[in-house]
SERO-4910 file (N, C-alpha, C, O; in steps of 0.05 Angstrom, whole numbers):
BEGIN
 pado doro    nc1    nc2    nc3   cac1   cac2   cac3    cc1    cc2    cc3    oc1    oc2    oc3
  Met    A     17    -24      0      0      0      0     18     25      0     36     26     16
  Pro    A     13     44    -18     29     68    -19     26     85      6      4     87     18
  Arg    A     47     98     13     46    115     37     33    142     30     39    154     10
  Lys    A     14    151     47      0    176     42     17    199     52     26    199     75
  Met    A     21    219     35     37    242     42     19    262     57     -5    266     50
  Thr    A     30    274     78     14    294     93     29    320     92     54    321     90
  Thr    A     14    341     93     26    368     93     21    381    120     -1    380    130
  Thr    A     42    393    130     39    407    156     42    437    151     61    446    138
  Gln    A     23    452    162     24    481    159     31    493    186     18    487    206
  Leu    A     51    510    186     59    523    211     40    546    217     31    560    199
  Glu    A     34    550    242     18    573    250     36    596    256     49    597    278
  Leu    A     39    615    237     58    637    241     49    658    260     65    670    274
  Phe    A     23    662    262     12    683    279    -11    670    296    -34    676    291
  Pro    A     -3    654    316    -24    639    331    -43    657    347    -65    649    352
  Asp    A    -34    680    355    -51    697    373    -66    719    358    -76    737    371
  Thr    A    -67    718    332    -80    740    317   -110    741    322   -122    763    321
  Gln    A   -122    719    328   -151    719    333   -158    733    359   -179    745    362
  Ser    A   -140    732    379   -146    744    405   -135    772    408   -141    786    427
  Ala    A   -119    781    388   -108    808    389   -130    829    384   -146    825    366
  Pro    A   -129    851    399   -149    872    394   -144    885    367   -121    889    359
  Val    A   -166    893    354   -164    906    328   -162    936    332   -179    948    346
  Thr    A   -142    949    320   -139    978    321   -152    990    297   -147    983    274
  Gln    A   -170   1009    302   -183   1023    280   -165   1043    267   -150   1057    281
  Thr    A   -166   1045    241   -150   1065    226   -166   1091    227   -190   1091    222
  Pro    A   -153   1113    234   -167   1138    235   -175   1148    207   -161   1142    187
  Pro    A   -198   1161    204   -205   1172    178   -184   1192    168   -172   1207    184
  Trp    A   -179   1191    142   -159   1208    130   -163   1238    137   -144   1252    143
  Gln    A   -187   1247    136   -194   1275    142   -187   1283    170   -183   1307    176
  Ser    A   -186   1264    189   -180   1271    217   -150   1274    222   -143   1283    243
  Leu    A   -134   1266    203   -105   1268    207    -96   1297    202   -107   1311    185
  Pro    A    -76   1307    217    -66   1334    213    -55   1337    184    -46   1317    172
  Gly    A    -56   1361    174    -47   1366    146    -18   1357    141    -12   1346    120
  Asp    A      0   1362    160     28   1354    156     31   1324    155     48   1313    141
  Thr    A     14   1310    171     15   1281    170      4   1270    143     16   1252    132
  Gln    A    -17   1283    133    -27   1275    107     -6   1279     85     -2   1262     68
  Gln    A      8   1302     86     29   1308     66     52   1287     68     61   1277     48
  Thr    A     60   1281     93     82   1262     96     74   1235     86     90   1222     72
  Leu    A     50   1226     93     41   1199     84     38   1198     53     45   1178     41
  Thr    A     28   1220     42     26   1221     13     53   1219     -1     56   1205    -20
  Arg    A     73   1234     10    100   1233     -2    112   1205      1    124   1194    -18
  Leu    A    108   1193     24    119   1166     29    106   1145     11    120   1128      0
  Met    A     80   1147      7     66   1128    -11     75   1132    -40     79   1113    -54
  Ala    A     78   1157    -48     87   1163    -75    115   1151    -80    120   1140   -101
  Arg    A    132   1155    -60    159   1145    -62    159   1114    -63    174   1102    -79
  Leu    A    143   1102    -46    141   1072    -46    132   1062    -73    143   1043    -84
  Ile    A    111   1075    -84    101   1066   -110    121   1070   -132    125   1053   -150
  Ala    A    135   1093   -132    155   1099   -153    178   1079   -151    188   1070   -171
  Glu    A    187   1073   -126    209   1054   -123    201   1026   -132    216   1012   -144
  His    A    176   1019   -126    166    993   -134    164    991   -164    172    971   -176
  Ala    A    154   1012   -177    153   1013   -206    180   1011   -219    184    998   -239
  Gly    A    200   1025   -207    227   1024   -217    239    996   -215    253    987   -232
  Ala    A    233    983   -193    243    955   -189    230    937   -210    243    919   -220
  Ala    A    205    941   -215    191    924   -235    202    929   -263    205    911   -279
  Asp    A    209    954   -269    221    961   -295    248    948   -299    255    941   -321
  Arg    A    263    945   -277    289    933   -278    288    903   -279    309    889   -282
  Gly    A    264    892   -276    261    863   -277    271    850   -252    283    828   -252
  Ser    A    267    863   -229    276    853   -204    263    826   -197    240    821   -204
  Asp    A    278    808   -184    267    783   -175    253    786   -149    239    767   -140
  His    A    256    809   -136    243    814   -110    213    818   -114    205    834   -131
  Glu    A    198    803    -99    169    806   -101    159    824    -79    168    822    -56
  Ala    A    140    841    -85    129    860    -66    110    846    -47     99    859    -29
***
């Protein structure tokens, strides 16, 4: 009789179900300088990711 293969999946985040959920504040409630900083950081992240994709990077986002 052939041996049945089994797959084991590791539980990487075992306590995520019991962790409290933090609500994200509405964008409009953030101070203007925080909105500007986040917008610049997101634009930079997107531009760098696009540049990596253009170069044919093996790194996956």
